[in-house]
N, C-alpha and C positions, 0 to 999 in steps of 0.2 A: 579240511579235506575237499579237494576240488575234482570236479568231473567235467567232461567235455560238454559243450553246448548241446542243447536238445537232450538234456538228461531225462531218461525214462523214470517216472516216479516209482513204479513198481520195482524196476531193476535196482534203482538207487537204494530202496529200502532193504532189498535182499543183500546188497553189497555191504550196507552198513550194519547188517544184523538186526535190524529193527522189524517190528511186526509188519507183515504185508497188509495191503488193503483188503477188506472183505471182497468177496466175489461180486457183490452189487456194485462196487465202485469201478469194476472192470467191465461193466456192460451187461450183467445179468439183471433180470427184472427185480425191481424193488417191491417187496410184498406189502409194505406199509402203504396205506392209502394217503395220498397227498391231494387235498382239495384243489380242483382247478387244473390239475396236471394229467394229461392223457397217458394211457398205458405205453404208447410209443415213446413219449418224452421221458418216461421213467427208465427206459432202456438205454438212454444215452450215456456213453462213458464219459468220465472226466479225464482230460489229458493235461499233464504238467510237463513243461520244458523249462530248463534253467541252465545258466552258464556254470554255476557252482553251488555247492551246499556245505554248510558246517553243522555239525551235530553236537548237542549238549546231552550226553548220555544220562546225566543225573536228572535232568528235568524233562528228558525225552522230547526236546524241541529241536526244530531244524530251521536254519536261516538260509534262504535261497537268494541268489543274486541274478539279475536280469531274468526275471521269471515271467512265465506265461501260463495261465491256467484257463482252459476252455471247456465248455459243455454246451453242445447245441449252438444256439445263437449268442450265448453269453460268453464273453471273453474278458479276462483280467490280465493286464500287463503292468509291471512296475520294476523299479530298480532293485528293490529288496522286498522280501516277505519273511515274516516270522510265524511259524506254525505252532499253535498251542495244542494241537492234537495230531496224531499220526495217521489219521484216516479221515474220510469225508462223511462219516455217519453223523457225527455231532461234534463239530469243532469250530474254532474261531481263528481266523488268520488276519494278521495286520500287514498291509502293504504300504510301502513308503517310496517316495521319489518318483515323479512322472507317472503317477497312477492313471491308467486309462482303462475304462470299463465300457465295453460295447454290449448292447442288448438287442432284443428283437425290434422289428420295425425301424431299423436304422437309427436307433437311439444310442448316444454315447455320453460318458461322463468323464471329467478330468479333475484331478485334485492333487494335493500334496500327500494325503494319507487316506487310507480306506481300511475299514474292518469288514471282512467278508465272512458271513456265517454259512456253514454247510449243515444241512439237515437231511437225514435220510438219503445220503449220497447225492445230494443236489445242491447247487449254488442257490441259496434261498434268499439272501438279503445282503446288501452292501450299504454301509454307512460311510460317506465320504466327507472329509473336512478340508478346507482350504481357505485361501485369501484372495478370491473366494473359490468354492467348489463350483464347477460349471457343468451344465447339461446342454445337449443340443440333439435335434432330431429333424431329419428332412421329411417334411410333411408329404403324405401320399397325394399323388396326382397334382403336385404343385412344386414350383421351384423355391417356394418359401421355406425358411428354416425356423423351427421353434427353438429358442434359446433361453437359458435361464441361468441364474447364479444365486448363491446363498452361502452362508457360513457353514451350513450342514445340509446335505442331501441324502435321503434314504431311498435306495432303489429296492423295491420289493419285486423280485423276479416273478413270483407266482401270479401276483395281481397286475404286474406290468405297470406299476405306478412309481412316480418319483415325487417325494415329499420334500419341499424346499422350506427351510426355516432359518431365521436370522438374516435380516436385510434381504429377504427373498424377492427376486424379480424374475419375470418371465415375459417373453415377447414371441408372437407368432409372425412377426414381420409386418403386421398391420395394427395390432393392439398390444400395448404394454400394460402389464399388471404387476403391482408391488403390494406386498402384505406381509404380516408376521408369519403367515403360513400359506403356502401354495401347494396344491396337490395336482399333479398333471398325469392324466391317463394316457399312456403311450399308445394303446390300441385304439381308443376312441378319439384321441387327440382332443381332449377336453380338459379344461382347468377349473379347479375349485379354489376359491380364496376365502380366508377367514381372518377376521380382525381379532384384536385382543380386548376383551371387555374391560371397562373401567380404566382404560388408558387412552392415550391419543394415537395409538398405533391402529390405523384404519386401513381399509382396502383402497388403493388408488388405481384408477384405470385411465390410460392415455390412448386415444384413438387417433391414428394418422388420417387426416381428411382426404388424402389422395387415394384414388382407387387402386385396386390390386394390379390392374393393367399398367398403371403409371409406376408402381413400385417394382413391377417385374415386366419391363417391356420386352415384346417379342423381337427376335433378331431379324 
């Protein structure tokens, strides 16, 4: 079953005869307390646009093509998405093909596949995998970019952290860090690295001896 581009999520469900989203997903205040999220942020609606959708009535799942889901500063785009739940209260979605996730503070992630979890009508967490999965953020008050890659990256929307694991590497344009696990705080622009006990997998740091002015010359 195909719909025009910019498919309305709510209208699509009504057309398909499937349960509509609860009022909270359409912008009403979510009454459940979510730590670290302001009252204003809980009012933000979730918007879904897609080129087409296919429905499996037996399993109550939907497959979207050329999909875009956004809420506030967080946006997810992909070639395809498989929904395991028909609302955003407590569901898990799988995105495949040219997955791009943008978050707060100009952070973005790129991968082949991502699993996005919705909790209490909010985009809560995204786990992305790729060869490799990639992360980047333009640093505040600087022309430098923080970049990282790993086999798996977990983006926690509430905490605004990205956890890189599996050949994890991160650079701020001046210092490169590689470790079994790297956790980058998007808001504080700080990184924590952890080694793997009783193995040869340790934290490695490489510092470019050139000054920041040399790395980013003024025009």
